[in-house]
DSSP file (Angstrom, degrees, kcal/mol; ACC not computed):
  #  RESIDUE AA STRUCTURE BP1 BP2  ACC     N-H-->O    O-->H-N    N-H-->O    O-->H-N    TCO  KAPPA ALPHA  PHI   PSI    X-CA   Y-CA   Z-CA
    1    1 A M              0   0    0      0, 0.0     3,-0.1     0, 0.0    92,-0.0   0.000 360.0 360.0 360.0 125.3  215.5  182.3  288.1
    2    2 A P        -     0   0    0      0, 0.0     2,-0.1     0, 0.0    94,-0.1  -0.269 360.0 -98.8 -66.9 153.6  216.0  185.1  285.5
    3    3 A R        -     0   0    0    103,-0.1   106,-0.1     1,-0.1   105,-0.0  -0.386  36.9-122.5 -69.0 149.6  219.3  187.1  285.5
    4    4 A S     >  -     0   0    0      1,-0.1     4,-2.2    -3,-0.1     5,-0.2  -0.417  27.1-103.5 -84.6 165.5  219.2  190.5  287.2
    5    5 A P  H  > S+     0   0    0      0, 0.0     4,-2.3     0, 0.0     5,-0.2   0.879 125.1  53.1 -56.1 -37.6  220.2  193.7  285.5
    6    6 A E  H  > S+     0   0    0      2,-0.2     4,-2.3     1,-0.2     5,-0.1   0.903 108.0  49.6 -65.1 -40.7  223.5  193.5  287.3
    7    7 A E  H  > S+     0   0    0      2,-0.2     4,-2.3     1,-0.2    -1,-0.2   0.855 108.7  54.0 -66.3 -34.4  224.1  190.0  286.0
    8    8 A L  H  X S+     0   0    0     -4,-2.2     4,-2.5     2,-0.2    -2,-0.2   0.949 109.5  46.8 -61.7 -48.5  223.3  191.2  282.5
    9    9 A L  H  X S+     0   0    0     -4,-2.3     4,-2.4     1,-0.2    -2,-0.2   0.875 112.0  50.8 -63.7 -36.8  225.9  193.9  282.7
   10   10 A D  H  X S+     0   0    0     -4,-2.3     4,-2.5     2,-0.2    -1,-0.2   0.895 108.9  52.2 -64.5 -39.6  228.4  191.4  284.1
   11   11 A F  H  X S+     0   0    0     -4,-2.3     4,-1.0     2,-0.2    -2,-0.2   0.930 111.2  46.6 -61.0 -46.5  227.6  189.1  281.1
   12   12 A L  H ><>S+     0   0    0     -4,-2.5     5,-2.6     1,-0.2     3,-0.7   0.919 112.1  50.0 -62.8 -43.6  228.2  191.9  278.7
   13   13 A A  H ><5S+     0   0    0     -4,-2.4     3,-1.7     1,-0.2    -1,-0.2   0.882 105.2  58.1 -62.4 -38.1  231.5  192.9  280.5
   14   14 A G  H 3<5S+     0   0    0     -4,-2.5    -1,-0.2     1,-0.3    -2,-0.2   0.757 105.0  50.9 -63.1 -24.7  232.6  189.2  280.3
   15   15 A L  T <<5S-     0   0    0     -4,-1.0    -1,-0.3    -3,-0.7    -2,-0.2   0.442 121.0-111.3 -88.4  -1.2  232.2  189.4  276.5
   16   16 A G  T < 5 +     0   0    0     -3,-1.7     2,-0.6     1,-0.3    -3,-0.2   0.739  69.3 147.6  76.1  22.8  234.4  192.6  276.5
   17   17 A I      < -     0   0    0     -5,-2.6     2,-0.4    -6,-0.2    -1,-0.3  -0.822  37.1-150.8 -96.8 123.0  231.3  194.7  275.5
   18   18 A E        +     0   0    0     -2,-0.6   125,-0.5    -3,-0.1     2,-0.3  -0.787  21.6 172.2 -92.7 132.9  231.3  198.2  276.8
   19   19 A V        -     0   0    0     -2,-0.4     2,-0.4   123,-0.1   123,-0.2  -0.892  26.0-137.4-132.0 163.5  227.9  199.8  277.4
   20   20 A T  E     -A  141   0A   0    121,-1.6   121,-3.3    -2,-0.3     2,-0.5  -0.995  17.2-159.6-122.4 130.3  226.6  203.0  279.0
   21   21 A T  E     -A  140   0A   0     -2,-0.4     2,-0.5   119,-0.2   119,-0.2  -0.945   2.2-162.4-116.9 129.4  223.6  202.9  281.2
   22   22 A H  E     -A  139   0A   0    117,-3.0   117,-2.2    -2,-0.5     2,-0.2  -0.939  13.7-143.1-110.2 120.3  221.5  205.9  282.0
   23   23 A R  E     +A  138   0A   0     -2,-0.5   115,-0.3   115,-0.2   114,-0.0  -0.562  32.1 152.2 -81.7 147.5  219.1  205.8  285.0
   24   24 A H        -     0   0    0    113,-2.4     3,-0.1    -2,-0.2    13,-0.1  -0.960  49.9 -68.5-160.7 170.0  215.7  207.4  284.9
   25   25 A P  S    S-     0   0    0      0, 0.0    11,-0.1     0, 0.0   113,-0.0  -0.256  75.1 -73.0 -61.2 158.5  212.2  207.1  286.4
   26   26 A P        -     0   0    0      0, 0.0     2,-0.4     0, 0.0   111,-0.2  -0.273  51.6-160.0 -55.3 135.3  210.3  204.0  285.3
   27   27 A L        +     0   0    0    109,-2.0   111,-0.1    73,-0.2     3,-0.1  -0.979  19.7 172.6-121.8 131.2  209.1  204.2  281.7
   28   28 A F        +     0   0    0     -2,-0.4     2,-0.3     1,-0.1    -1,-0.1   0.593  63.9  36.8-113.0 -16.3  206.2  202.1  280.4
   29   29 A T  S  > S-     0   0    0      1,-0.1     4,-2.1    17,-0.0     5,-0.2  -0.908  78.0-114.2-135.4 161.9  205.6  203.5  276.9
   30   30 A V  H  > S+     0   0    0     -2,-0.3     4,-2.6     1,-0.2     5,-0.2   0.902 117.4  57.1 -58.3 -41.9  207.5  204.9  274.0
   31   31 A E  H  > S+     0   0    0      1,-0.2     4,-1.7     2,-0.2    -1,-0.2   0.910 106.6  47.9 -59.2 -43.9  205.8  208.3  274.6
   32   32 A E  H  > S+     0   0    0      1,-0.2     4,-1.6     2,-0.2    -1,-0.2   0.915 111.7  49.9 -62.5 -42.1  207.1  208.4  278.2
   33   33 A S  H  X S+     0   0    0     -4,-2.1     4,-1.6     1,-0.2    -2,-0.2   0.884 108.1  53.0 -67.2 -36.3  210.6  207.5  277.1
   34   34 A Q  H  < S+     0   0    0     -4,-2.6     4,-0.4     1,-0.2    -1,-0.2   0.878 111.2  47.8 -64.3 -35.9  210.6  210.2  274.4
   35   35 A G  H  < S+     0   0    0     -4,-1.7    -1,-0.2    -5,-0.2    -2,-0.2   0.787 123.5  28.9 -75.7 -28.2  209.6  212.8  277.0
   36   36 A L  H  < S+     0   0    0     -4,-1.6    -2,-0.2    -5,-0.1    -1,-0.2   0.453  93.6  91.7-111.8  -2.4  212.2  211.8  279.7
   37   37 A R     <  -     0   0    0     -4,-1.6     2,-0.3     1,-0.2    -3,-0.1   0.859  61.4-171.4 -68.5 -37.0  215.1  210.5  277.7
   38   38 A G        -     0   0    0     -4,-0.4     2,-0.7     1,-0.1    -1,-0.2  -0.617  59.2 -18.9  78.8-140.2  217.1  213.6  277.3
   39   39 A E  S    S+     0   0    0     -2,-0.3    -1,-0.1     2,-0.0    -2,-0.0  -0.583  76.3 147.4-109.0  69.6  220.0  213.4  275.0
   40   40 A I        -     0   0    0     -2,-0.7    90,-0.1     2,-0.1    -2,-0.1  -0.906  41.0-140.5-101.1 109.1  220.8  209.7  274.6
   41   41 A P        +     0   0    0      0, 0.0     2,-0.2     0, 0.0    -2,-0.0  -0.218  54.6  44.4 -70.0 159.9  222.2  209.3  271.1
   42   42 A G  S    S-     0   0    0     99,-0.1     2,-0.4     2,-0.1    87,-0.2  -0.456  96.1 -34.6 107.5-177.3  221.4  206.3  268.8
   43   43 A G  E     -b  129   0A   0     85,-2.9    87,-2.9    80,-0.2     2,-0.4  -0.671  53.5-147.7 -83.0 132.1  218.3  204.3  267.9
   44   44 A H  E     -b  130   0A   0     -2,-0.4    20,-2.9    85,-0.2    21,-0.2  -0.847  20.0-135.9-104.3 139.5  215.8  203.8  270.6
   45   45 A T  E     -D   63   0B   0     85,-1.4     2,-0.3    -2,-0.4    18,-0.2  -0.540  22.0-170.6-102.2 155.0  213.8  200.6  270.6
   46   46 A K  E     -D   62   0B   0     16,-2.0    16,-2.6    -2,-0.2     2,-0.4  -0.955  22.0-150.4-128.9 154.2  210.3  199.3  271.0
   47   47 A N  E     -D   61   0B   0     -2,-0.3     2,-0.5    14,-0.2    14,-0.2  -0.970  10.0-157.8-132.8 138.1  209.8  195.6  271.3
   48   48 A L  E     -D   60   0B   0     12,-2.6    12,-2.7    -2,-0.4     2,-0.8  -0.966   6.9-158.1-116.6 117.8  206.9  193.3  270.4
   49   49 A F  E     +D   59   0B   0     -2,-0.5    37,-2.8    10,-0.2     2,-0.3  -0.861  28.8 179.0 -95.5 107.9  206.7  189.9  272.2
   50   50 A L  E     -DE  58  85B   0      8,-2.7     8,-2.6    -2,-0.8     2,-0.4  -0.755  22.3-161.9-118.9 156.1  204.6  187.8  269.8
   51   51 A K  E     -DE  57  84B   0     33,-2.8    33,-2.4    -2,-0.3     6,-0.2  -0.995  10.9-148.0-134.8 138.9  203.3  184.3  269.6
   52   52 A D    >   -     0   0    0      4,-2.2     3,-1.8    -2,-0.4    31,-0.1  -0.422  39.8 -90.5 -98.7-177.8  202.0  182.4  266.6
   53   53 A K  T 3  S+     0   0    0     27,-1.5    28,-0.1    29,-0.4    30,-0.1   0.662 126.1  55.4 -70.8 -14.2  199.3  179.7  266.5
   54   54 A K  T 3  S-     0   0    0     26,-0.3    -1,-0.3     2,-0.1     3,-0.1   0.158 120.8-106.8 -99.1  17.8  201.8  176.9  267.1
   55   55 A D    <   +     0   0    0     -3,-1.8     2,-0.4     1,-0.2    -2,-0.1   0.813  69.2 149.8  60.2  34.1  203.1  178.6  270.3
   56   56 A K        -     0   0    0     24,-0.1    -4,-2.2    59,-0.0     2,-0.3  -0.835  36.7-141.3 -93.1 135.9  206.3  179.8  268.7
   57   57 A Y  E     -Df  51 115B   0     57,-1.0    59,-2.5    -2,-0.4     2,-0.4  -0.750  17.7-172.9-106.0 147.1  207.5  183.0  270.2
   58   58 A F  E     -Df  50 116B   0     -8,-2.6    -8,-2.7    -2,-0.3     2,-0.6  -0.988  15.8-155.5-134.2 141.1  209.2  186.0  268.6
   59   59 A L  E     -Df  49 117B   0     57,-2.8    59,-3.0    -2,-0.4     2,-0.6  -0.966  16.7-166.1-114.8 113.1  210.8  189.2  269.9
   60   60 A V  E     -Df  48 118B   0    -12,-2.7   -12,-2.6    -2,-0.6     2,-0.5  -0.885   2.3-165.5-101.8 118.9  210.6  191.9  267.3
   61   61 A T  E     +Df  47 119B   0     57,-3.1    59,-2.6    -2,-0.6     2,-0.2  -0.925  18.9 158.6-111.8 124.3  212.9  194.8  268.0
   62   62 A L  E     -D   46   0B   0    -16,-2.6   -16,-2.0    -2,-0.5     2,-0.1  -0.780  48.1 -74.0-133.2 171.6  212.3  198.0  266.0
   63   63 A E  E >   -D   45   0B   0     -2,-0.2     3,-2.0   -18,-0.2   -18,-0.3  -0.449  53.3-109.8 -65.7 149.6  212.9  201.7  266.2
   64   64 A E  T 3  S+     0   0    0    -20,-2.9   -19,-0.1     1,-0.3    -1,-0.1   0.770 116.1  41.1 -57.8 -29.8  210.6  203.4  268.7
   65   65 A D  T 3  S+     0   0    0    -21,-0.2    -1,-0.3     2,-0.1   -20,-0.1   0.303  85.5 128.0-103.2  10.8  208.6  205.2  266.0
   66   66 A A    <   -     0   0    0     -3,-2.0     2,-0.4     1,-0.1    -4,-0.1  -0.364  52.3-137.3 -67.7 144.4  208.4  202.3  263.5
   67   67 A Q        -     0   0    0     -2,-0.1    98,-2.5     2,-0.0     2,-0.4  -0.862  21.3-172.5-103.4 138.4  205.0  201.3  262.2
   68   68 A V        -     0   0    0     -2,-0.4     2,-1.0    96,-0.2    96,-0.1  -0.988  24.9-135.4-133.6 139.3  204.2  197.6  261.8
   69   69 A D    >>  -     0   0    0     94,-0.4     4,-1.4    -2,-0.4     3,-1.4  -0.815  18.3-170.8 -93.1 100.4  201.2  195.8  260.3
   70   70 A L  T 34 S+     0   0    0     -2,-1.0    13,-0.6     1,-0.3     4,-0.3   0.700  81.2  63.7 -66.7 -18.1  200.4  193.2  262.9
   71   71 A K  T 34 S+     0   0    0      1,-0.2    -1,-0.3     2,-0.1    -2,-0.0   0.723 118.5  23.1 -77.6 -20.1  197.9  191.6  260.5
   72   72 A S  T X> S+     0   0    0     -3,-1.4     3,-1.5     2,-0.1     4,-0.7   0.421  90.6  99.1-124.7   0.6  200.6  190.7  258.0
   73   73 A I  H >X S+     0   0    0     -4,-1.4     4,-2.4     1,-0.3     3,-0.6   0.802  73.3  71.3 -60.9 -28.0  203.9  190.6  260.1
   74   74 A H  H 3>>S+     0   0    0     -4,-0.3     5,-1.6     1,-0.3     4,-1.1   0.830  93.2  55.9 -59.2 -31.0  203.6  186.8  260.3
   75   75 A H  H <45S+     0   0    0     -3,-1.5    -1,-0.3     1,-0.2    -2,-0.2   0.875 111.2  44.1 -66.0 -36.4  204.5  186.6  256.6
   76   76 A V  H <<5S+     0   0    0     -4,-0.7    -2,-0.2    -3,-0.6    -1,-0.2   0.898 118.1  40.2 -76.0 -42.9  207.7  188.6  257.2
   77   77 A I  H  <5S-     0   0    0     -4,-2.4    -1,-0.2    86,-0.1    -2,-0.2   0.514 109.9-112.0 -91.6  -4.6  209.0  186.8  260.3
   78   78 A G  T  <5 +     0   0    0     -4,-1.1    -3,-0.2    -5,-0.3    -4,-0.1   0.779  59.1 158.3  83.5  26.5  208.1  183.3  259.3
   79   79 A A      < -     0   0    0     -5,-1.6     2,-1.2    -6,-0.2    -1,-0.2  -0.433  50.5-109.3 -80.8 159.0  205.3  182.7  261.9
   80   80 A S  S    S-     0   0    0     -2,-0.1   -27,-1.5     2,-0.1   -26,-0.3  -0.756  81.9 -39.4 -88.8  95.4  202.6  180.1  261.5
   81   81 A G  S    S-     0   0    0     -2,-1.2   -27,-0.1   -29,-0.1    -2,-0.1  -0.150 108.9 -16.1  77.0-177.3  199.6  182.2  260.8
   82   82 A R        -     0   0    0    -30,-0.1   -29,-0.4     1,-0.1     2,-0.3  -0.136  68.8-133.6 -58.7 153.0  198.7  185.4  262.4
   83   83 A V        -     0   0    0    -13,-0.6     2,-0.3   -31,-0.1   -31,-0.2  -0.710  16.2-166.7-108.5 159.5  200.4  186.4  265.6
   84   84 A S  E     -E   51   0B   0    -33,-2.4   -33,-2.8    -2,-0.3     2,-0.2  -0.873  39.4 -81.5-132.8 169.3  199.2  187.8  268.9
   85   85 A F  E     -E   50   0B   0     -2,-0.3   -35,-0.3   -35,-0.2     2,-0.1  -0.539  49.3-114.2 -74.1 137.9  200.9  189.3  271.8
   86   86 A G        -     0   0    0    -37,-2.8   -37,-0.1    -2,-0.2    -1,-0.1  -0.385  35.9-103.2 -68.7 149.5  202.5  186.8  274.2
   87   87 A K    >>  -     0   0    0      1,-0.1     4,-2.2    -2,-0.1     3,-0.6  -0.386  26.1-114.1 -74.9 150.8  201.0  186.7  277.7
   88   88 A P  H 3> S+     0   0    0      0, 0.0     4,-2.4     0, 0.0     5,-0.2   0.834 114.7  55.7 -54.7 -36.6  202.9  188.3  280.6
   89   89 A D  H 3> S+     0   0    0      1,-0.2     4,-2.2     2,-0.2     5,-0.1   0.877 110.1  45.2 -68.0 -34.7  203.5  185.0  282.4
   90   90 A R  H <> S+     0   0    0     -3,-0.6     4,-2.8     2,-0.2     5,-0.4   0.857 109.9  55.9 -73.6 -34.8  205.3  183.6  279.3
   91   91 A L  H  X>S+     0   0    0     -4,-2.2     4,-2.6     2,-0.2     6,-0.8   0.935 112.2  42.4 -59.4 -46.9  207.2  186.9  278.9
   92   92 A M  H  X5S+     0   0    0     -4,-2.4     4,-1.1     4,-0.2    -2,-0.2   0.920 115.7  49.2 -66.5 -43.6  208.5  186.5  282.4
   93   93 A A  H  <5S+     0   0    0     -4,-2.2    -2,-0.2    -5,-0.2    -1,-0.2   0.889 123.0  30.6 -64.6 -39.0  209.2  182.7  282.0
   94   94 A L  H  <5S+     0   0    0     -4,-2.8    -2,-0.2    -5,-0.1    -3,-0.2   0.885 137.2  17.7 -90.2 -41.4  211.1  183.1  278.7
   95   95 A L  H  <5S-     0   0    0     -4,-2.6    14,-0.2    -5,-0.4    -3,-0.2   0.532  91.0-126.1-113.0  -9.4  212.7  186.6  278.9
   96   96 A G  S  <<S+     0   0    0     -4,-1.1     2,-0.3    -5,-0.8    -4,-0.2   0.793  72.1 107.2  71.0  27.6  212.7  187.3  282.6
   97   97 A V        -     0   0    0     -6,-0.8    -1,-0.3    -9,-0.1    -2,-0.2  -0.888  61.0-128.0-134.2 165.4  211.0  190.7  282.2
   98   98 A T    >   -     0   0    0     -2,-0.3     3,-2.2    36,-0.2     4,-0.1  -0.683  45.7 -77.0-106.5 162.6  207.6  192.3  282.7
   99   99 A P  T 3  S+     0   0    0      0, 0.0    -1,-0.1     0, 0.0    -7,-0.0  -0.341 122.7  36.0 -55.3 140.7  205.4  194.2  280.3
  100  100 A G  T 3  S+     0   0    0    -72,-0.1   -73,-0.2    -3,-0.1    35,-0.1   0.242 114.2  61.1  94.3 -12.4  206.8  197.7  280.0
  101  101 A A    <   +     0   0    0     -3,-2.2    33,-0.2    33,-0.1     2,-0.1   0.124  66.4 145.1-128.7  18.3  210.3  196.4  280.3
  102  102 A V        +     0   0    0    -55,-0.1     2,-0.3    -5,-0.1    30,-0.3  -0.381  25.2 163.9 -63.7 134.8  210.5  194.2  277.2
  103  103 A T    >   -     0   0    0     28,-0.1     3,-1.6    -2,-0.1     4,-0.2  -0.996  55.1-120.0-155.3 150.0  213.9  194.3  275.8
  104  104 A V  G >  S+     0   0    0     -2,-0.3     3,-1.6     1,-0.3     4,-0.1   0.759 111.3  70.0 -62.7 -24.5  216.3  192.5  273.4
  105  105 A F  G >  S+     0   0    0     27,-0.4     3,-1.7     1,-0.3    -1,-0.3   0.679  78.3  80.2 -68.6 -15.0  218.6  192.1  276.4
  106  106 A G  G X   +     0   0    0     -3,-1.6     3,-2.2     1,-0.3     4,-0.4   0.668  69.5  82.5 -62.0 -16.2  216.0  189.6  277.7
  107  107 A M  G X  S+     0   0    0     -3,-1.6     3,-1.0     1,-0.3    -1,-0.3   0.739  74.0  73.8 -63.0 -19.6  217.5  187.1  275.4
  108  108 A V  G <  S+     0   0    0     -3,-1.7    -1,-0.3     1,-0.2    -2,-0.2   0.756  98.9  47.1 -62.6 -22.6  220.1  186.5  278.1
  109  109 A N  G <  S+     0   0    0     -3,-2.2     2,-1.5   -14,-0.2    -1,-0.2   0.512  87.7  87.7 -96.3  -7.0  217.4  184.7  280.0
  110  110 A D    X   +     0   0    0     -3,-1.0     3,-1.7    -4,-0.4     5,-0.2  -0.479  46.4 156.2 -91.6  65.6  216.2  182.5  277.1
  111  111 A S  T 3  S+     0   0    0     -2,-1.5    -1,-0.2     1,-0.3   -17,-0.0   0.736  71.5  53.7 -65.8 -22.7  218.6  179.7  277.7
  112  112 A E  T 3  S-     0   0    0     -3,-0.2    -1,-0.3   -18,-0.1    -2,-0.1   0.437 106.1-129.3 -90.9   0.8  216.4  177.2  275.9
  113  113 A R    <   +     0   0    0     -3,-1.7    -2,-0.1    -6,-0.2    -3,-0.0   0.907  57.6 145.7  53.5  50.1  216.3  179.4  272.8
  114  114 A K        +     0   0    0    -20,-0.1   -57,-1.0   -58,-0.0     2,-0.5   0.545  51.9  73.4 -89.7  -9.0  212.5  179.3  272.6
  115  115 A V  E    S-f   57   0B   0     -5,-0.2     2,-0.5   -21,-0.1   -57,-0.2  -0.913  71.6-144.0-113.1 131.3  212.3  182.9  271.3
  116  116 A T  E     -f   58   0B   0    -59,-2.5   -57,-2.8    -2,-0.5     2,-0.5  -0.809  18.6-140.1 -90.0 127.9  213.2  183.9  267.8
  117  117 A V  E     -f   59   0B   0     -2,-0.5    42,-2.9   -59,-0.2     2,-0.5  -0.773  17.9-172.4 -92.1 128.6  214.8  187.4  267.7
  118  118 A V  E     -fg  60 159B   0    -59,-3.0   -57,-3.1    -2,-0.5     2,-0.5  -0.985   3.1-166.4-121.6 120.8  213.9  189.6  264.8
  119  119 A L  E     -fg  61 160B   0     40,-3.0    42,-2.0    -2,-0.5     2,-0.3  -0.925  23.7-125.6-106.0 128.2  215.7  193.0  264.4
  120  120 A D  E >>  - g   0 161B   0    -59,-2.6     3,-1.2    -2,-0.5     4,-1.0  -0.563  17.4-133.7 -70.2 130.3  214.2  195.5  262.0
  121  121 A E  T 34 S+     0   0    0     40,-2.4     3,-0.3    -2,-0.3     4,-0.2   0.810 103.1  62.6 -59.3 -30.2  216.9  196.4  259.5
  122  122 A A  T >4 S+     0   0    0     39,-0.3     3,-1.3     1,-0.2    -1,-0.3   0.848  97.6  57.7 -64.1 -33.0  216.1  200.1  259.9
  123  123 A L  G X4 S+     0   0    0     -3,-1.2     3,-1.7     1,-0.3    -1,-0.2   0.882  99.3  59.0 -62.2 -37.7  217.1  199.9  263.6
  124  124 A L  G 3< S+     0   0    0     -4,-1.0    -1,-0.3     1,-0.3    -2,-0.2   0.415  82.0  81.9 -78.9   4.4  220.6  198.7  262.5
  125  125 A E  G <  S+     0   0    0     -3,-1.3     2,-0.3    -4,-0.2    -1,-0.3   0.665  80.8  82.9 -74.5 -15.9  221.2  201.8  260.5
  126  126 A H  S <  S-     0   0    0     -3,-1.7    18,-0.1    -4,-0.2     3,-0.1  -0.689  74.8-146.8 -87.2 139.3  222.1  203.3  263.9
  127  127 A E  S    S+     0   0    0     -2,-0.3    17,-2.8     1,-0.1     2,-0.4   0.817  90.0  42.9 -71.6 -31.1  225.7  202.8  265.2
  128  128 A V  E    S- C   0 143A   0     15,-0.3   -85,-2.9    16,-0.1     2,-0.4  -0.955  71.3-162.4-120.7 136.3  224.3  202.7  268.8
  129  129 A V  E     -bC  43 142A   0     13,-3.1    13,-2.6    -2,-0.4     2,-0.4  -0.944   7.8-151.5-117.9 138.8  221.1  201.0  269.9
  130  130 A N  E     +bC  44 141A   0    -87,-2.9   -85,-1.4    -2,-0.4     2,-0.3  -0.927  24.8 154.1-115.6 132.8  219.4  201.8  273.2
  131  131 A A  E     - C   0 140A   0      9,-2.2     9,-3.5    -2,-0.4   -28,-0.1  -0.975  47.3 -88.1-151.0 160.0  217.3  199.3  275.2
  132  132 A H        -     0   0    0    -30,-0.3     2,-1.2    -2,-0.3   -27,-0.4  -0.486  34.3-129.9 -69.1 140.3  216.1  198.7  278.7
  133  133 A P  S    S-     0   0    0      0, 0.0  -125,-0.1     0, 0.0  -124,-0.1  -0.415  73.4 -61.2 -89.9  60.0  218.6  196.5  280.8
  134  134 A L  S    S+     0   0    0     -2,-1.2     2,-0.3   -33,-0.2   -36,-0.2   0.414 128.2  56.4  77.6   2.1  215.9  194.0  282.0
  135  135 A H  S >  S-     0   0    0      3,-0.2     3,-0.5   -38,-0.1    -1,-0.1  -0.962  83.1-121.7-151.2 165.1  213.9  196.8  283.8
  136  136 A N  T 3  S+     0   0    0     -2,-0.3  -109,-2.0     1,-0.2     3,-0.0   0.114  91.9  84.4-101.3  23.3  212.4  200.0  282.7
  137  137 A E  T 3  S+     0   0    0   -111,-0.2  -113,-2.4   -36,-0.1     2,-0.3   0.200  96.0  31.2-105.4  14.1  214.3  202.3  285.1
  138  138 A A  E <   -A   23   0A   0     -3,-0.5     2,-0.4  -115,-0.3  -115,-0.2  -0.982  65.1-138.3-160.4 162.2  217.3  202.7  282.9
  139  139 A T  E     -A   22   0A   0   -117,-2.2  -117,-3.0    -2,-0.3     2,-0.5  -0.999  17.2-154.7-127.6 130.6  218.4  202.7  279.2
  140  140 A T  E     -AC  21 131A   0     -9,-3.5    -9,-2.2    -2,-0.4     2,-0.4  -0.915   5.5-149.8-109.5 129.8  221.5  200.9  278.1
  141  141 A S  E     +AC  20 130A   0   -121,-3.3  -121,-1.6    -2,-0.5     2,-0.3  -0.839  21.2 172.9 -99.2 131.6  223.4  202.0  275.0
  142  142 A I  E     - C   0 129A   0    -13,-2.6   -13,-3.1    -2,-0.4  -123,-0.1  -0.995  36.5-108.6-139.0 141.7  225.3  199.4  273.0
  143  143 A R  E  >  - C   0 128A   0   -125,-0.5     4,-2.3    -2,-0.3     3,-0.3  -0.430  32.8-121.2 -65.8 144.6  227.1  199.5  269.7
  144  144 A K  H  > S+     0   0    0    -17,-2.8     4,-2.2     1,-0.2     5,-0.2   0.880 113.1  53.2 -59.8 -38.8  225.1  197.6  267.0
  145  145 A A  H  > S+     0   0    0    -18,-0.3     4,-1.8     1,-0.2    -1,-0.2   0.884 110.8  47.7 -62.7 -37.4  228.1  195.2  266.4
  146  146 A D  H  > S+     0   0    0     -3,-0.3     4,-2.8     2,-0.2    -2,-0.2   0.837 107.4  56.0 -72.7 -32.6  228.2  194.5  270.1
  147  147 A L  H  X S+     0   0    0     -4,-2.3     4,-2.4     2,-0.2    -2,-0.2   0.929 109.2  46.7 -62.1 -44.1  224.4  193.9  270.2
  148  148 A L  H  X S+     0   0    0     -4,-2.2     4,-2.2     2,-0.2    -2,-0.2   0.888 112.5  50.0 -64.8 -38.3  224.8  191.3  267.5
  149  149 A R  H  X S+     0   0    0     -4,-1.8     4,-2.3     2,-0.2    -2,-0.2   0.900 109.3  52.1 -66.2 -41.5  227.8  189.7  269.3
  150  150 A F  H  X S+     0   0    0     -4,-2.8     4,-1.3     2,-0.2    -2,-0.2   0.941 109.6  48.8 -57.9 -48.6  225.7  189.6  272.5
  151  151 A L  H  <>S+     0   0    0     -4,-2.4     5,-2.7     1,-0.2     3,-0.4   0.911 110.7  50.1 -61.3 -42.6  222.8  187.9  270.8
  152  152 A E  H ><5S+     0   0    0     -4,-2.2     3,-1.6     1,-0.2    -1,-0.2   0.909 107.5  55.0 -59.4 -42.3  225.2  185.3  269.3
  153  153 A A  H 3<5S+     0   0    0     -4,-2.3    -1,-0.2     1,-0.3    -2,-0.2   0.765 105.6  52.5 -65.2 -25.4  226.7  184.7  272.8
  154  154 A T  T 3<5S-     0   0    0     -4,-1.3    -1,-0.3    -3,-0.4    -2,-0.2   0.477 124.1-105.3 -86.2  -2.8  223.2  183.9  274.1
  155  155 A G  T < 5S+     0   0    0     -3,-1.6     2,-0.6    -4,-0.3    -3,-0.2   0.631  82.0 125.6  89.2  14.5  222.7  181.4  271.3
  156  156 A H      < -     0   0    0     -5,-2.7    -1,-0.2    -6,-0.2    -2,-0.2  -0.931  43.6-164.2-112.2 117.5  220.4  183.5  269.3
  157  157 A R        -     0   0    0     -2,-0.6   -40,-0.2    -3,-0.1    -9,-0.0  -0.880  28.6-137.4 -95.0 107.9  221.1  184.3  265.7
  158  158 A P        -     0   0    0      0, 0.0     2,-0.6     0, 0.0   -40,-0.2  -0.300   3.0-128.4 -70.9 148.6  218.8  187.2  264.9
  159  159 A L  E     -g  118   0B   0    -42,-2.9   -40,-3.0   -82,-0.0     2,-0.8  -0.863  19.0-154.8 -88.6 123.3  216.8  187.5  261.8
  160  160 A V  E     +g  119   0B   0     -2,-0.6     2,-0.3   -42,-0.2   -40,-0.2  -0.896  32.8 154.9-103.2 109.4  217.5  191.0  260.3
  161  161 A L  E     -g  120   0B   0    -42,-2.0   -40,-2.4    -2,-0.8     2,-1.3  -0.883  55.2-104.0-135.1 158.2  214.4  191.8  258.3
  162  162 A K        +     0   0    0     -2,-0.3   -42,-0.1   -42,-0.2    -2,-0.0  -0.740  56.2 149.7 -83.2  96.4  212.5  194.7  256.9
  163  163 A V        +     0   0    0     -2,-1.3   -94,-0.4   -95,-0.0    -1,-0.2   0.797  44.3  77.0 -98.7 -38.5  209.6  194.6  259.4
  164  164 A S              0   0    0     -3,-0.3   -96,-0.2   -96,-0.1   -43,-0.1  -0.326 360.0 360.0 -78.7 159.4  208.6  198.3  259.6
  165  165 A Q              0   0    0    -98,-2.5   -97,-0.1    -2,-0.1    -1,-0.1   0.409 360.0 360.0-102.3 360.0  206.6  200.1  257.0
């Protein structure tokens, strides 16, 4: 059973990580989030849940307006051949989230470490990173150093790569 948003926040608190969470109506696209976000400082994310031909999964987290060449991203992230988007049932099974709520915080649910986390280096130019807390009705702000600490605590050593163009 995947962790709930409340359990995610408890996990972060247990690590001594302070976050701020802003509630809002459900957001399913970057465009919707840009229109309703208001003044939440920091880098805002979009996430690509990808699968390669050997069924290896990747979560690529980028700035919301970053451009990515999906035909060649496999060379950058170390995938076996071209990638495709992972199916919703695998997204739920591995990260405990649904399409429209994909988030780097989903790594808290990948206890078997089947997903490789890729952070675009441009995103980490921001001191604060914003992502959904396992659902798309809120945005959680976390300091980048704490995001990296969170990922390490979940057993995921992220690849920090230049993914965006």
